[in-house]
VORO-170261 format. One line per field, with one value per residue (C-alpha): residue in one letter; x, y, z; residue number from 0. Coordinates in Angstrom, 1 decimal. Example, Ala and Ser with C-alpha at 12.3 -4.5 7.8 and 13.67 -1.06 7.14 Angstrom:
BEGIN
residuo = [A,S];
c1 = [12.3,13.7];
c2 = [-4.5,-1.1];
c3 = [7.8,7.1];
num = [0,1];
//
This chain:
BEGIN
residuo = [M,A,R,I,A,L,L,G,N,P,N,V,G,K,S,V,I,F,N,A,L,T,G,L,N,Q,T,I,A,N,F,P,G,C,T,V,E,K,K,T,G,G,M,T,H,E,D,R,S,I,E,V,I,D,L,P,G,I,Y,S,L,S,P,H,S,I,D,E,E,I,S,R,E,Y,I,I,E,E,S,P,D,L,V,V,G,V,L,D,A,S,N,L,E,R,N,L,Y,L,T,I,Q,L,M,E,L,G,L,N,L,I,L,V,L,N,M,V,D,L,A,E,G,K,G,I,I,I,D,T,N,R,L,S,Q,S,L,G,A,P,I,I,E,T,V,A,S,K,D,K,G,I,D,E,L,K,S,A,I,C,H,F,L,D,N,P,V,G,P,R,P,I,K,W,T,G,E,I,A,E,S,I,A,L,I,L,E,E,I,A,P,Y,S,S,R,I,E,R,K,Y,P,I,N,W,L,A,I,S,L,L,E,E,D,A,Y,V,W,N,I,L,R,D,I,G,V,P,H,E,E,L,E,D,K,I,K,K,I,V,E,E,K,F,D,G,N,T,T,V,P,I,V,D,A,R,Y,D,I,V,K,E,F,M,K,N,V,Q,T,D,Y,R,G,K,K,W,A,L,T,D,M,L,D,E,V,L,T,N,R,F,L,G,I,P,I,F,L,G,I,M,W,G,V,F,Q,L,T,F,T,V,G,Q,P,L,V,D,L,I,G,L,L,F,A,K,L,G,D,L,V,Y,I,I,S,N,A,L,D,G,S,G,N,G,I,N,P,I,S,D,F,I,V,G,A,L,I,D,G,V,G,A,V,I,A,F,L,P,Y,L,V,I,L,F,I,A,I,A,I,L,E,D,T,G,Y,L,S,R,V,A,F,I,M,D,K,F,M,S,R,I,G,L,H,G,H,S,M,I,P,I,L,L,G,F,G,C,N,V,P,A,I,M,A,T,R,S,I,K,N,E,Q,D,R,K,T,T,I,L,I,N,S,F,M,S,C,S,A,R,L,P,V,Y,V,L,I,A,G,V,I,F,Q,T,Y,A,G,L,V,T,L,S,L,Y,V,L,G,I,V,I,G,I,S,F,A,W,I,F,R,K,T,L,F,R,G,E,T,T,P,L,I,I,E,I,Q,P,F,T,A,P,T,P,K,G,V,F,I,K,M,W,H,Q,T,K,E,F,F,K,K,A,T,T,L,I,L,A,S,V,V,I,I,Y,L,L,N,E,S,G,I,L,E,Y,F,G,R,G,V,A,Y,L,F,W,W,M,K,T,S,D,G,T,A,I,G,W,E,Y,G,A,A,L,I,S,G,L,V,A,K,E,V,I,I,G,T,L,G,T,L,L,G,F,E,S,I,N,P,M,S,P,S,L,Q,G,T,V,G,A,L,G,P,A,A,G,F,G,L,L,V,F,I,L,L,Y,V,P,C,I,A,V,L,A,V,I,K,K,E,T,R,S,I,W,W,M,L,F,S,F,A,F,T,T,I,V,A,Y,A,F,S,A,A,A,Y,F,L,V,K,V,I,V,G,I];
c1 = [87.5,83.8,83.1,79.8,79.0,76.9,74.8,72.1,71.0,72.8,72.0,70.1,72.7,74.9,78.0,76.6,75.9,79.5,81.0,78.9,79.8,83.5,84.5,88.0,88.9,88.8,90.9,90.0,91.6,90.5,88.9,91.7,92.0,89.9,89.5,86.4,86.9,86.1,86.1,86.9,86.5,86.7,83.8,84.1,81.0,80.2,83.9,84.2,85.9,84.0,85.3,82.9,83.0,81.2,80.3,79.4,76.0,74.0,70.4,70.6,72.5,71.8,74.9,74.9,78.0,81.4,80.0,77.2,79.5,81.9,79.2,77.7,80.9,81.9,78.8,78.8,82.6,83.8,80.7,80.6,79.2,76.2,75.0,73.4,70.9,70.3,67.0,65.5,62.3,61.0,61.6,60.7,59.1,62.2,64.9,63.2,63.8,67.7,66.5,64.4,67.8,69.5,67.0,67.1,70.8,69.5,72.0,72.3,70.5,69.2,67.8,68.3,65.3,67.1,65.7,62.5,62.2,62.1,59.6,57.4,57.9,56.7,53.7,54.9,54.0,55.8,54.6,58.2,57.0,54.8,57.3,60.0,57.5,56.7,60.3,61.5,64.5,64.9,64.7,66.4,64.9,67.6,68.0,71.8,72.4,71.3,72.9,69.5,69.3,73.0,73.5,70.6,72.2,75.6,73.7,71.8,74.7,76.5,73.4,72.8,76.5,76.0,72.5,72.1,68.8,67.6,65.0,61.8,62.3,61.1,58.0,57.7,54.4,53.4,55.8,58.9,58.1,57.5,60.9,63.0,61.3,62.6,65.9,66.4,65.5,68.1,71.0,69.6,72.6,75.1,73.2,75.4,78.5,76.7,75.4,78.5,79.0,76.0,72.4,70.8,67.7,69.6,71.7,68.4,66.9,70.1,70.5,66.8,68.5,71.3,73.8,77.2,78.6,76.7,77.6,81.2,80.4,78.8,81.9,84.2,82.3,82.4,78.7,78.5,76.7,76.3,73.1,72.1,72.6,70.4,67.5,67.5,67.2,64.5,62.5,63.5,62.1,59.0,57.9,59.4,59.7,63.4,63.8,63.4,64.8,61.3,59.2,61.5,61.9,58.1,57.7,60.2,58.3,55.1,56.8,57.8,54.2,53.2,55.6,54.4,50.6,49.3,52.9,52.8,50.4,51.1,49.5,51.5,49.6,48.3,51.8,54.4,57.8,60.6,62.8,60.2,60.0,63.8,63.8,61.3,64.1,67.3,66.5,64.5,65.6,66.3,67.6,69.5,72.8,72.9,72.3,75.2,77.5,76.7,77.3,80.6,81.5,80.5,82.7,85.8,85.3,84.8,88.1,90.0,88.6,88.5,91.7,93.9,94.8,95.6,97.6,99.7,100.1,101.5,103.7,105.1,105.7,107.9,109.7,110.6,111.6,113.9,115.6,116.0,117.8,120.2,120.6,121.2,123.5,125.7,126.0,127.2,129.8,130.4,130.4,128.7,125.5,125.0,124.9,126.3,125.2,123.4,121.5,120.6,119.3,117.0,115.7,115.8,114.2,112.3,111.0,110.7,109.6,107.3,106.5,104.9,102.6,101.8,101.0,98.1,96.4,93.8,92.2,92.0,90.3,87.9,87.1,86.9,84.4,82.2,82.1,81.6,78.4,77.0,77.5,76.0,72.9,72.0,73.0,75.7,73.4,71.0,74.0,74.4,70.6,70.4,73.7,72.6,69.8,72.2,74.9,72.7,71.9,75.5,76.1,77.7,76.5,74.2,76.2,79.3,78.1,79.1,83.0,82.9,81.8,84.3,87.1,86.6,88.2,90.8,90.8,92.1,89.1,87.1,88.2,88.0,84.3,83.8,83.5,79.8,79.3,78.3,78.8,82.7,82.5,80.7,83.3,86.3,84.9,84.2,88.0,89.3,87.6,87.9,91.3,89.9,88.0,89.8,91.0,91.9,95.6,95.3,93.5,96.7,98.3,95.1,95.2,98.9,98.8,95.4,95.7,98.6,97.6,94.0,93.6,90.0,88.7,90.7,87.5,85.9,89.0,89.1,85.5,86.0,89.0,86.8,83.8,86.1,87.3,83.8,83.0,85.9,85.4,81.7,82.9,85.4,82.9,80.6,83.5,84.6,80.9,80.5,84.0,86.2,83.2,80.1,76.9,73.7,73.8,72.2,69.8,70.9,69.2,70.4,69.0,68.1,68.4,66.2,67.8,69.3,71.0,75.0,76.4,79.6,81.0,80.3,81.7,84.7,85.5,85.3,87.5,90.0,90.5,91.1,93.3,95.2,95.8,97.2,99.6,100.5,101.4,103.2,105.5,106.2,105.6,106.0,108.8,110.9,110.0,111.0,114.4,115.1,114.2,116.5,119.3,118.6,118.5,121.9,123.3,122.0,120.3,116.8,117.4,118.3,115.0,113.1,114.4,113.5,109.7,109.6,110.7,107.6,105.7,107.7,104.6,103.7,105.1,105.2,103.8,107.2,107.4,109.8,109.4,108.4,111.2,112.5,111.4,107.7,108.9,110.6,107.4,105.3,107.5,107.2,103.6,103.6,104.2,101.5,100.0,100.9,104.5,104.3,104.1,106.7,108.9,108.2,108.9,112.2,113.4,111.8,112.4,109.0,109.6,105.9,102.8,100.8,99.7,100.7,104.4,107.3,108.7,105.5,104.7,108.0,108.1,104.7,102.9,105.3,103.6,100.8,96.9,97.6,100.5,99.1,95.7,97.4,99.6,96.5,94.6,97.6,97.9,94.0,94.2,97.4,97.7,97.0,99.6,101.5,99.0,96.2,98.1,98.8,94.9,93.9,96.2,94.8,91.2,91.4,94.0,96.0,99.2,97.9,95.2,97.4,99.9,96.9,95.6,98.8,99.2,95.7,95.5,98.9,97.8,94.5,96.2,98.7,96.0,93.7,96.5,97.6,93.8,93.4,96.5,95.7,92.2,93.1,95.8,93.3,90.9,93.4,96.3,99.0];
c2 = [115.3,115.5,114.4,112.9,111.8,108.9,109.7,107.8,106.1,103.1,99.9,101.1,99.5,102.2,100.3,98.0,100.8,102.2,98.9,98.4,102.0,101.7,98.1,97.2,100.9,101.9,103.3,103.7,106.6,108.9,112.2,114.9,115.6,112.7,109.0,108.6,106.4,107.6,105.2,106.8,105.1,105.8,105.2,105.5,105.7,107.4,108.1,110.2,109.5,110.4,110.3,108.9,109.3,107.1,109.1,107.5,106.3,108.9,109.6,113.6,116.5,117.9,116.3,114.3,112.2,112.6,110.7,113.3,116.3,114.8,114.2,117.6,119.5,117.6,118.2,121.8,122.8,120.6,121.2,118.0,118.2,115.9,114.3,110.8,110.2,106.5,105.5,102.2,101.5,99.4,102.3,105.4,107.7,107.7,107.7,110.9,112.9,112.9,113.8,116.8,118.3,117.7,119.7,122.3,122.7,123.4,120.6,119.1,116.0,112.6,109.9,106.1,104.3,101.0,97.5,97.8,94.0,93.8,96.6,94.8,91.5,93.2,94.4,98.0,99.6,103.2,105.4,106.5,109.0,110.8,111.0,112.3,115.1,116.1,116.2,117.9,115.5,112.5,109.1,106.0,102.3,100.0,96.5,97.1,93.4,92.2,94.9,96.1,99.6,100.4,101.2,103.7,104.9,105.5,107.3,109.6,110.4,111.5,113.3,115.3,116.3,118.1,119.2,120.1,119.9,121.6,120.0,122.0,124.7,123.3,125.2,125.8,126.6,128.2,129.6,128.1,129.9,133.1,132.5,132.0,135.0,137.2,135.6,136.4,139.9,140.1,138.7,140.4,143.0,140.2,137.9,138.7,137.6,134.5,133.4,133.3,129.8,128.9,128.5,131.4,129.5,126.5,128.8,130.5,127.2,126.1,129.2,128.4,125.1,126.9,125.0,126.0,125.1,127.9,130.3,129.7,130.3,133.7,134.6,133.6,135.7,138.7,138.8,140.8,137.7,139.0,141.4,138.5,135.8,137.6,138.1,134.5,133.4,135.7,134.0,130.7,131.5,133.4,131.0,127.5,127.8,127.7,124.5,124.2,120.4,118.9,121.3,121.2,117.5,117.2,119.7,118.0,114.8,116.7,117.9,114.1,113.2,115.5,114.3,110.7,111.5,109.1,107.9,104.6,101.8,99.6,96.0,94.9,92.7,90.9,89.6,88.0,88.7,85.9,88.5,88.5,84.7,84.6,87.1,85.2,82.5,84.3,87.1,85.0,85.7,81.9,80.6,83.9,83.4,79.7,79.9,82.5,80.3,77.5,79.7,80.8,77.1,76.5,79.1,78.0,74.3,75.4,77.4,74.4,72.1,73.9,75.9,72.9,71.5,75.0,75.7,72.5,73.4,76.9,75.4,72.8,75.5,77.8,74.7,73.9,77.5,77.1,74.0,76.1,78.9,76.3,74.6,78.2,79.1,75.9,76.6,80.1,79.2,75.5,74.7,71.4,72.3,76.0,76.7,80.3,83.5,85.0,81.6,81.1,84.6,84.2,80.8,81.6,85.0,85.4,82.1,80.5,83.6,85.5,82.2,80.9,83.7,83.9,80.2,80.7,83.2,80.5,80.3,84.2,84.3,81.9,83.7,87.0,85.5,84.4,87.2,89.4,87.2,87.3,91.2,91.4,89.3,91.7,89.0,91.0,93.8,91.1,89.7,93.2,93.4,89.9,90.4,93.7,92.4,90.5,92.9,95.9,94.2,94.4,97.9,97.5,100.5,99.3,101.2,99.5,96.2,98.0,98.3,94.9,93.3,95.3,94.1,90.5,91.9,94.7,96.4,99.6,100.7,99.0,101.6,104.2,103.3,104.5,108.0,107.3,107.0,110.3,109.5,109.7,107.3,104.6,105.3,104.8,101.4,100.2,101.2,99.3,96.2,95.9,94.7,91.4,91.0,88.4,90.1,88.2,88.7,86.0,83.6,82.2,81.8,79.9,77.7,76.8,75.9,74.4,72.5,70.9,70.0,69.8,68.6,67.1,69.9,72.8,74.6,74.0,75.3,78.2,79.1,78.8,81.6,84.0,83.3,83.6,87.0,88.3,87.0,88.5,91.7,92.0,91.1,93.9,96.3,95.6,96.2,99.5,100.8,100.0,101.5,103.8,105.0,105.1,106.6,105.8,103.6,104.6,101.9,100.3,102.2,100.3,99.7,96.1,95.9,93.3,90.1,90.3,87.9,88.9,89.5,87.6,90.9,92.7,89.7,89.5,93.2,93.0,89.9,91.6,94.6,92.7,90.3,93.3,94.8,91.4,91.3,94.8,94.0,90.8,92.7,95.6,95.4,91.7,91.2,94.0,92.5,88.9,90.0,92.0,88.9,86.8,89.1,89.3,85.6,85.3,87.7,85.9,88.8,87.5,84.4,86.5,88.5,85.4,83.4,86.3,86.4,82.5,82.5,84.4,81.2,79.2,77.3,76.5,72.8,71.1,67.4,66.1,68.2,70.6,74.5,76.1,77.1,80.7,80.8,81.1,84.2,85.6,85.1,86.9,90.0,90.1,89.8,93.4,94.5,92.4,89.1,87.6,88.0,85.3,82.9,84.4,84.2,80.6,79.9,81.4,80.1,76.6,76.0,74.6,72.1,72.2,73.8,70.6,70.0,66.2,67.2,65.9,69.3,70.8,67.7,67.7,71.4,73.0,69.8,68.9,71.8,69.4,70.5,72.5,74.6,75.1,76.3,78.3,80.0,80.7,82.4,84.6,85.3,86.2,88.6,90.5,93.9,93.1,95.3,98.7,100.0,99.4,101.3,104.3,104.4,104.2,107.2,109.1,108.3,108.8,111.9,110.4,108.5,107.2,105.3,103.8,102.6,101.4,99.3,97.9,96.8,95.9,93.5,92.1,91.2,89.8,87.6,86.2,85.5,83.9,82.0,80.3,79.4,77.9,76.0,74.5,73.9,71.8,70.1,68.9,67.7,66.1,65.4,67.0];
c3 = [72.1,73.2,76.8,78.1,81.7,82.6,86.1,87.8,91.1,92.3,90.6,87.6,85.1,84.6,84.7,82.3,79.8,80.5,79.6,76.5,75.2,76.0,75.9,77.1,76.5,80.1,83.0,86.6,88.7,91.6,91.1,91.8,95.5,96.7,96.9,95.0,91.9,88.4,85.5,82.2,78.8,75.0,72.7,68.8,66.7,63.5,62.8,65.9,69.3,72.6,76.1,78.7,82.3,84.7,87.8,91.1,91.4,93.6,94.7,94.6,93.9,97.2,98.6,101.7,100.9,99.1,96.2,95.8,96.1,93.5,90.9,91.3,91.2,88.2,86.3,87.3,87.2,84.1,82.1,80.1,76.4,76.9,80.3,79.9,82.8,83.5,84.8,86.0,84.3,87.2,89.7,87.6,90.2,92.5,89.6,88.1,91.5,90.2,86.6,88.2,89.5,86.3,84.3,87.0,85.6,82.2,80.8,77.2,78.7,77.1,79.3,78.9,80.1,81.0,82.1,80.3,80.1,83.7,84.3,81.7,83.7,86.9,85.1,84.3,80.9,80.2,77.4,76.6,73.9,76.3,79.0,76.7,75.6,79.2,80.2,77.0,76.9,74.4,75.8,74.6,75.7,76.6,77.9,78.3,79.9,76.5,74.4,73.2,72.3,72.8,69.1,69.2,72.4,70.6,67.6,69.9,71.8,68.5,67.3,70.5,70.7,67.6,68.3,72.1,73.6,76.8,79.0,79.8,82.7,85.9,87.0,90.9,92.5,95.9,98.5,96.9,93.6,95.5,97.6,94.2,92.7,95.9,95.6,91.9,92.5,95.2,92.9,89.7,89.9,89.6,87.2,84.2,86.0,87.5,84.2,82.5,84.1,86.4,85.8,87.6,88.6,89.8,91.9,93.4,94.4,96.0,98.0,99.3,100.3,102.2,100.2,101.2,98.0,96.3,98.9,97.8,94.2,95.2,97.2,94.2,91.9,94.2,95.2,98.7,100.8,104.5,103.5,101.0,103.6,106.2,103.7,102.7,106.4,106.8,103.8,105.2,108.7,107.4,104.8,106.0,109.7,109.3,107.3,103.6,103.1,103.2,101.6,98.6,98.5,98.7,95.8,93.5,94.0,93.2,90.0,89.4,89.8,87.3,84.8,85.5,84.7,82.1,81.4,83.4,83.7,86.6,86.7,89.7,91.8,88.9,88.0,90.3,88.5,88.6,90.5,93.3,93.7,93.9,96.7,98.5,99.0,98.6,101.1,103.6,107.0,107.8,104.4,103.2,105.0,104.6,101.0,100.8,102.4,100.1,97.1,98.4,99.1,95.5,94.3,96.1,94.9,91.5,91.9,93.0,90.7,87.5,88.1,89.2,85.6,84.4,87.4,86.9,83.2,84.0,86.7,84.3,81.7,84.2,85.5,81.6,81.4,84.3,82.7,79.5,81.4,82.7,79.2,77.5,80.4,80.0,76.3,76.9,79.6,79.0,82.7,82.3,84.3,83.4,87.1,88.0,89.8,86.8,86.1,89.7,90.2,87.0,88.2,91.9,91.8,88.6,87.8,91.1,92.8,90.3,88.5,91.5,91.8,88.2,88.1,90.5,88.0,87.0,90.5,90.4,87.1,87.9,91.3,89.4,86.8,89.8,91.8,88.5,87.8,91.2,90.9,87.8,88.6,91.5,94.3,96.0,96.9,98.5,100.5,102.0,102.7,104.5,106.4,107.4,109.4,111.7,111.8,112.8,116.0,117.2,116.3,112.6,110.5,107.9,105.1,106.1,104.2,101.1,101.9,103.7,100.4,98.3,100.9,99.3,96.2,97.6,100.8,99.5,97.3,100.1,102.6,100.1,99.9,103.5,102.2,101.6,105.3,106.8,110.4,111.3,114.2,111.9,109.1,111.5,112.7,109.3,108.3,111.2,110.7,106.9,107.3,108.3,105.1,103.0,99.8,96.8,97.0,100.1,98.0,96.2,99.9,100.8,97.8,98.2,101.8,102.0,98.8,100.1,103.5,103.4,99.7,99.7,102.0,100.7,99.5,103.0,104.6,102.4,103.1,106.9,106.7,104.9,107.3,110.2,109.0,108.9,112.3,113.9,112.0,113.2,116.7,116.9,115.2,118.2,120.5,119.0,118.8,122.7,123.6,121.0,118.7,120.8,119.3,117.3,114.4,111.0,109.2,105.9,103.0,99.7,96.2,95.6,91.9,90.0,89.1,85.8,83.3,83.2,79.8,78.7,77.6,80.9,82.9,80.7,81.2,85.0,84.8,82.6,84.6,87.8,85.9,84.4,87.6,88.9,86.0,86.7,90.1,89.5,86.9,89.1,93.0,93.3,90.9,92.7,96.0,95.0,93.5,96.9,98.8,96.7,97.3,101.0,100.9,99.2,101.9,104.8,106.1,105.4,107.4,110.3,110.3,109.2,112.4,114.5,113.2,113.3,116.9,118.0,116.8,119.2,120.2,116.7,116.0,112.4,112.1,113.2,116.3,115.0,114.9,111.7,109.4,109.2,105.6,107.0,109.0,106.0,104.0,106.5,106.6,102.6,103.0,104.4,100.8,99.0,100.2,96.8,97.6,100.4,97.4,95.5,98.8,99.5,96.0,96.1,99.5,99.1,95.6,94.5,91.7,91.0,92.7,92.2,95.9,95.4,94.1,96.4,96.6,98.0,100.3,101.7,102.5,102.9,103.5,106.5,108.4,109.2,109.8,113.0,111.9,108.5,109.7,112.3,109.9,107.5,110.1,110.9,107.0,107.1,110.0,110.1,108.2,104.5,103.0,103.1,100.6,103.3,105.9,103.6,102.7,106.5,107.2,104.3,105.1,108.9,108.6,111.2,111.5,114.8,113.5,111.0,113.8,115.9,113.0,112.3,116.1,116.6,113.5,114.3,118.0,116.9,114.4,116.7,119.2,116.9,115.0,118.3,119.2,115.7,116.1,119.2,118.4,115.4,117.2,119.9,117.2,114.8,117.0,114.7];
num = [0,1,2,3,4,5,6,7,8,9,10,11,12,13,14,15,16,17,18,19,20,21,22,23,24,25,26,27,28,29,30,31,32,33,34,35,36,37,38,39,40,41,42,43,44,45,46,47,48,49,50,51,52,53,54,55,56,57,58,59,60,61,62,63,64,65,66,67,68,69,70,71,72,73,74,75,76,77,78,79,80,81,82,83,84,85,86,87,88,89,90,91,92,93,94,95,96,97,98,99,100,101,102,103,104,105,106,107,108,109,110,111,112,113,114,115,116,117,118,119,120,121,122,123,124,125,126,127,128,129,130,131,132,133,134,135,136,137,138,139,140,141,142,143,144,145,146,147,148,149,150,151,152,153,154,155,156,157,158,159,160,161,162,163,164,165,166,167,168,169,170,171,172,173,174,175,176,177,178,179,180,181,182,183,184,185,186,187,188,189,190,191,192,193,194,195,196,197,198,199,200,201,202,203,204,205,206,207,208,209,210,211,212,213,214,215,216,217,218,219,220,221,222,223,224,225,226,227,228,229,230,231,232,233,234,235,236,237,238,239,240,241,242,243,244,245,246,247,248,249,250,251,252,253,254,255,256,257,258,259,260,261,262,263,264,265,266,267,268,269,270,271,272,273,274,275,276,277,278,279,280,281,282,283,284,285,286,287,288,289,290,291,292,293,294,295,296,297,298,299,300,301,302,303,304,305,306,307,308,309,310,311,312,313,314,315,316,317,318,319,320,321,322,323,324,325,326,327,328,329,330,331,332,333,334,335,336,337,338,339,340,341,342,343,344,345,346,347,348,349,350,351,352,353,354,355,356,357,358,359,360,361,362,363,364,365,366,367,368,369,370,371,372,373,374,375,376,377,378,379,380,381,382,383,384,385,386,387,388,389,390,391,392,393,394,395,396,397,398,399,400,401,402,403,404,405,406,407,408,409,410,411,412,413,414,415,416,417,418,419,420,421,422,423,424,425,426,427,428,429,430,431,432,433,434,435,436,437,438,439,440,441,442,443,444,445,446,447,448,449,450,451,452,453,454,455,456,457,458,459,460,461,462,463,464,465,466,467,468,469,470,471,472,473,474,475,476,477,478,479,480,481,482,483,484,485,486,487,488,489,490,491,492,493,494,495,496,497,498,499,500,501,502,503,504,505,506,507,508,509,510,511,512,513,514,515,516,517,518,519,520,521,522,523,524,525,526,527,528,529,530,531,532,533,534,535,536,537,538,539,540,541,542,543,544,545,546,547,548,549,550,551,552,553,554,555,556,557,558,559,560,561,562,563,564,565,566,567,568,569,570,571,572,573,574,575,576,577,578,579,580,581,582,583,584,585,586,587,588,589,590,591,592,593,594,595,596,597,598,599,600,601,602,603,604,605,606,607,608,609,610,611,612,613,614,615,616,617,618,619,620,621,622,623,624,625,626,627,628,629,630,631,632,633,634,635,636,637,638,639,640,641,642,643,644,645,646,647,648,649,650,651,652,653,654,655,656,657,658,659,660,661,662,663,664,665,666,667,668,669,670,671];
//
């Protein structure tokens, strides 16, 4: 099967193109030996099957982060049959820098000029044919968000897989050209061995950049490197005063400008695009954060309002399923009520436990859709921008905003995303505070408790938890940067993509993959956890541990003045596996007849907590360690079991302290 790789700068629409090419036929995994994600999909066109690899969005093949290292090594070592370079038509000059580096590799390369409609809306007109001739590479214009040009791209992919095309060789000038010639002379005796796998001109320019990866290649090939290294150092000292980075970057941009001559007509200044108008408001230093909070409040209100009837329906179906189990059991054993250990297990563990989790799926689907829309419109990159203005003042690293935003989906990939942060102190700070970002797994717990206790204000209470997590995370980031991880911070450099209209297909694909992961977890990890909890409960062991945890909250009283039940202590223990299991545990132990907030079974159990205990419990669930998977990834990313144990202890202590503060604050305000 032929393999193609998609590569481009962040926010050029690469993921939208990947979704358009592959549809639902996608898998997400990690590159071998690291935790950088790769997306792989299958594309079928003209009776042939093609594997599509979506590489991380990067700015350069001269690596400064793990993402750039992975992308470069994949392109060079795996040798895909075709590389599809994706360009943002509205930021062509900057995007072509990466294209120049791809051309240096002499790849079978085609280019996609995406978002041409947005470029034209800004007043930028590009002569695609002239640019294609200048680069020596075919270019396909697309508006991927509207599926325009996708069929032409598919046909081009099939054509150039069978008819490879190499871009024009890069013509260096001046001292860089002279230095490359000298290096080529030095490695000429080994050129036959090198050219079996690596472009020799690329290798020469990389040696001039003093790239450690290329030196490792030469060692593996068997090229004596000590004498060569001394000669290259001498060239660098004599011609570039010991530093080639700036001269080579400048030279590449000079080459880009040559390629762009008579290619782009820019009417900007005469036209004010809609995206510019929106940015004037949405990234305003005074309005930006209030607008973001308002949008998130609207998302949670939509989640509760639209999702509730569907949740009620699923809950009713599971309740009827439980009745059906007892009817079938009665028909089989004739006991008169169908109650026996087997039917109790099926109803108590599987239906009440797993069913209580599955019933909250509509809430999650609505949230997934809303987040996908915000992401595809380009709004989330603006959230990182507007929040950075505030966070950078208290020492939080600018690049940390991306993992923080990812943490609202899942803390595991969010912590993995810290690989793009170069400074180790900044990276560890981001890892340790990411647990405070409220992942989607916690949402069903918020919905259950807030929906039952606070009802009309459930959306506001849920939003307050998300905000509280951010505030506490920011505060401890400041503390860590002043104590454990002292040092300078790096400003945020982020690509702000133009506003685009999300496509139903793209939104559906993102929602589907997250929903599929939820189902996968529900039918494996959550199912196993709920079964174990049920068996431990039947044996009496769970109550023993549950009472021990509940006793730690001796100060937390329900609305009638009694201590919280051991069931909540057991649920907190089960939450270490996955936060959704809290719902399954409560469903098993409390035996919800319905998950409608007004149902007597919920009002008599969860509702009896009262506002103070309910909110205090929610704050603890927000802040204590998200799950075992997060602890495992912290250990892997920090390469230390001690940081994992520190995170466990640290988040638990913080959760306990703020839970108590929240409880007593609400008790003072509402009296119960």
